[in-house]
C-alpha positions as CSV (number, residue, x, y, z in Angstrom):
1,M,96.0,106.9,88.0
2,R,96.8,106.2,84.5
3,V,100.2,105.8,82.4
4,I,100.3,109.3,80.7
5,S,102.1,108.4,77.7
6,G,103.9,105.7,75.5
7,K,102.7,102.3,74.7
8,A,100.2,101.8,77.4
9,R,99.0,105.2,76.9
10,G,95.8,106.2,78.9
11,T,95.8,102.1,80.5
12,K,93.7,103.0,84.0
13,L,96.3,101.9,86.6
14,N,95.1,100.4,90.0
15,S,96.1,101.5,93.2
16,I,95.5,101.5,97.5
17,E,95.2,104.7,99.2
18,S,96.6,103.4,102.4
19,L,98.8,105.5,104.7
20,D,102.2,103.6,103.5
21,T,101.6,104.3,99.6
22,R,100.1,107.1,98.3
23,P,100.5,107.9,94.2
24,T,102.6,110.6,92.6
25,L,100.5,112.9,91.1
26,D,99.8,113.1,87.6
27,R,100.7,116.5,87.1
28,V,104.1,115.7,89.1
29,K,104.7,112.4,86.8
30,E,104.3,114.7,83.8
31,S,107.0,117.4,84.6
32,L,109.4,114.4,86.0
33,F,109.2,112.8,82.4
34,N,109.4,115.9,80.6
35,I,112.7,116.7,82.6
36,I,114.3,113.5,82.0
37,Q,112.8,112.5,78.7
38,N,116.6,111.6,77.2
39,K,117.4,109.5,79.9
40,I,114.6,106.9,79.4
41,V,114.9,105.0,76.1
42,D,116.8,101.7,76.3
43,A,117.4,102.6,79.8
44,T,117.4,99.9,82.7
45,I,114.9,101.2,86.6
46,L,115.1,101.0,89.7
47,D,111.2,101.9,91.3
48,L,112.4,101.8,94.8
49,F,109.6,102.1,97.0
50,A,107.5,101.2,94.1
51,G,103.8,101.6,95.7
52,S,101.1,100.5,92.9
53,G,104.6,100.5,90.4
54,A,103.1,103.9,88.3
55,I,106.3,105.3,88.4
56,G,108.2,102.4,86.6
57,I,105.5,101.4,84.5
58,E,105.4,105.2,82.7
59,F,109.2,104.3,82.6
60,I,108.8,101.1,80.6
61,S,105.6,103.0,78.4
62,R,107.8,105.6,77.5
63,G,110.7,102.6,76.0
64,A,112.8,102.1,79.1
65,K,114.3,98.2,78.4
66,K,113.3,96.9,82.1
67,A,112.0,98.0,85.4
68,Y,112.7,96.5,88.6
69,F,110.4,97.4,91.6
70,C,111.0,96.8,94.7
71,E,107.8,97.0,97.5
72,K,107.9,95.8,100.9
73,N,104.0,96.3,101.2
74,H,102.6,92.8,100.1
75,N,99.1,94.5,99.0
76,A,101.1,97.0,97.0
77,A,102.9,94.5,95.6
78,K,100.2,92.7,94.3
79,M,99.0,95.8,92.9
80,I,101.8,96.1,90.9
81,Y,101.8,92.3,88.8
82,Q,98.4,93.5,88.2
83,N,99.1,97.0,87.0
84,L,102.2,94.9,84.6
85,T,99.4,92.5,83.6
86,K,97.1,95.0,82.5
87,T,99.6,97.0,80.9
88,K,101.1,93.9,79.3
89,F,104.9,94.8,80.5
90,E,105.4,92.0,83.1
91,N,108.3,90.3,80.2
92,Q,110.5,94.3,80.9
93,A,109.7,94.0,84.8
94,E,110.6,92.1,88.1
95,V,109.3,92.9,91.6
96,F,111.2,92.3,94.9
97,E,108.5,92.5,97.7
98,M,111.0,93.1,100.3
99,D,112.7,96.0,102.5
100,Y,114.7,97.8,100.4
101,K,118.3,97.2,101.9
102,K,117.7,93.5,101.0
103,C,116.5,94.5,97.8
104,L,119.7,96.5,97.3
105,L,121.8,93.3,98.6
106,E,120.4,91.2,96.2
107,L,120.7,93.3,93.5
108,T,124.4,93.7,94.0
109,E,124.8,90.3,94.1
110,R,123.3,90.0,90.3
111,K,126.0,93.2,89.5
112,E,122.9,95.4,88.2
113,K,123.6,98.7,87.5
114,F,121.1,101.2,86.7
115,N,120.2,104.4,84.4
116,V,117.6,105.5,86.7
117,I,116.6,105.5,90.3
118,Y,113.3,106.6,91.4
119,I,113.5,106.7,95.2
120,D,109.7,107.7,96.7
121,P,110.0,106.5,100.5
122,P,106.6,107.2,102.6
123,Y,106.6,110.9,103.4
124,K,107.9,110.5,107.2
125,A,110.0,107.8,107.0
126,N,113.3,109.9,106.6
127,I,115.4,106.9,104.7
128,A,115.7,108.8,101.2
129,A,119.2,109.8,102.1
130,H,120.2,106.6,103.6
131,A,118.5,104.7,100.1
132,I,120.9,107.1,98.2
133,K,124.1,106.1,100.6
134,Q,123.8,102.3,100.1
135,I,123.2,103.1,95.9
136,I,126.6,104.7,95.9
137,S,128.5,102.2,98.2
138,L,127.0,98.8,96.6
139,D,127.9,100.9,93.3
140,L,124.3,100.1,91.4
141,I,124.1,103.6,89.8
142,E,125.8,104.0,86.0
143,P,128.5,106.5,86.0
144,N,126.1,108.9,84.1
145,G,123.0,108.1,85.8
146,I,120.6,109.8,88.1
147,M,118.8,109.0,90.9
148,I,115.3,111.3,92.3
149,I,114.0,111.8,95.2
150,E,110.2,112.4,96.0
151,T,109.7,114.2,99.3
152,D,107.8,116.2,101.6
153,E,110.9,116.9,103.6
154,L,113.0,118.9,101.2
155,E,115.3,120.5,103.8
156,R,115.6,117.9,105.5
157,D,116.7,115.8,102.9
158,L,118.9,118.5,101.1
159,S,121.0,118.8,104.3
160,E,121.4,114.7,104.6
161,L,122.2,114.4,101.2
162,E,125.0,116.9,101.7
163,E,127.3,114.3,103.5
164,L,126.7,112.0,100.5
165,Q,128.7,111.3,97.4
166,V,126.0,112.8,94.9
167,E,125.2,116.7,93.4
168,V,121.8,117.8,93.3
169,Y,121.8,119.3,89.6
170,D,117.9,120.0,89.7
171,L,115.1,120.6,92.5
172,R,111.1,121.2,91.6
173,K,108.5,121.6,94.0
174,Y,105.1,120.5,93.3
175,G,103.0,121.7,96.0
176,R,103.5,119.2,99.4
177,A,105.8,117.2,96.6
178,N,109.4,118.2,95.8
179,L,111.5,116.3,93.6
180,I,115.4,116.2,94.0
181,F,117.3,115.2,91.2
182,L,120.6,114.1,91.8
183,N,124.2,113.0,90.3
184,R,126.8,110.6,92.0
185,K,130.5,112.5,92.6
186,E,132.8,111.2,90.8
């Protein structure tokens, strides 16, 4: 796994293979960043369920102002710190080693708002829609901000999102992985 583009282009990132984390494939990552390239520069990012931190690091590498990483798995959180050190992005990042619900509350208390929130929970966890619901109710997304879900349960997640104040504006499929791009309904 490597940083695809930007300041840290080509840097190999550490990753852990486990049932709880799985890296986003390079082709999915490349496509994702091509789709949202005009939303990256000077953006504030939340990488929820961050794993090794590769997505948030890619955002910083491509010009994001700051990335917040939420990862409750201790070994994965350690990997995020290692990857931030390797890419020299420690000053543009903050890591929360805690459950996503607790992290979202902490960010609300700090009055943080995000331009992009990337949500990539463990595939069978069925918590993406709940995370979106929390993000909306806690008002963590900027008015023109976007939320992106990576999932292998497209139909389930789309069905659950119908209940929420969001609009799906793009869908992409890459083998087992699907990306759902969302805006907040105003």
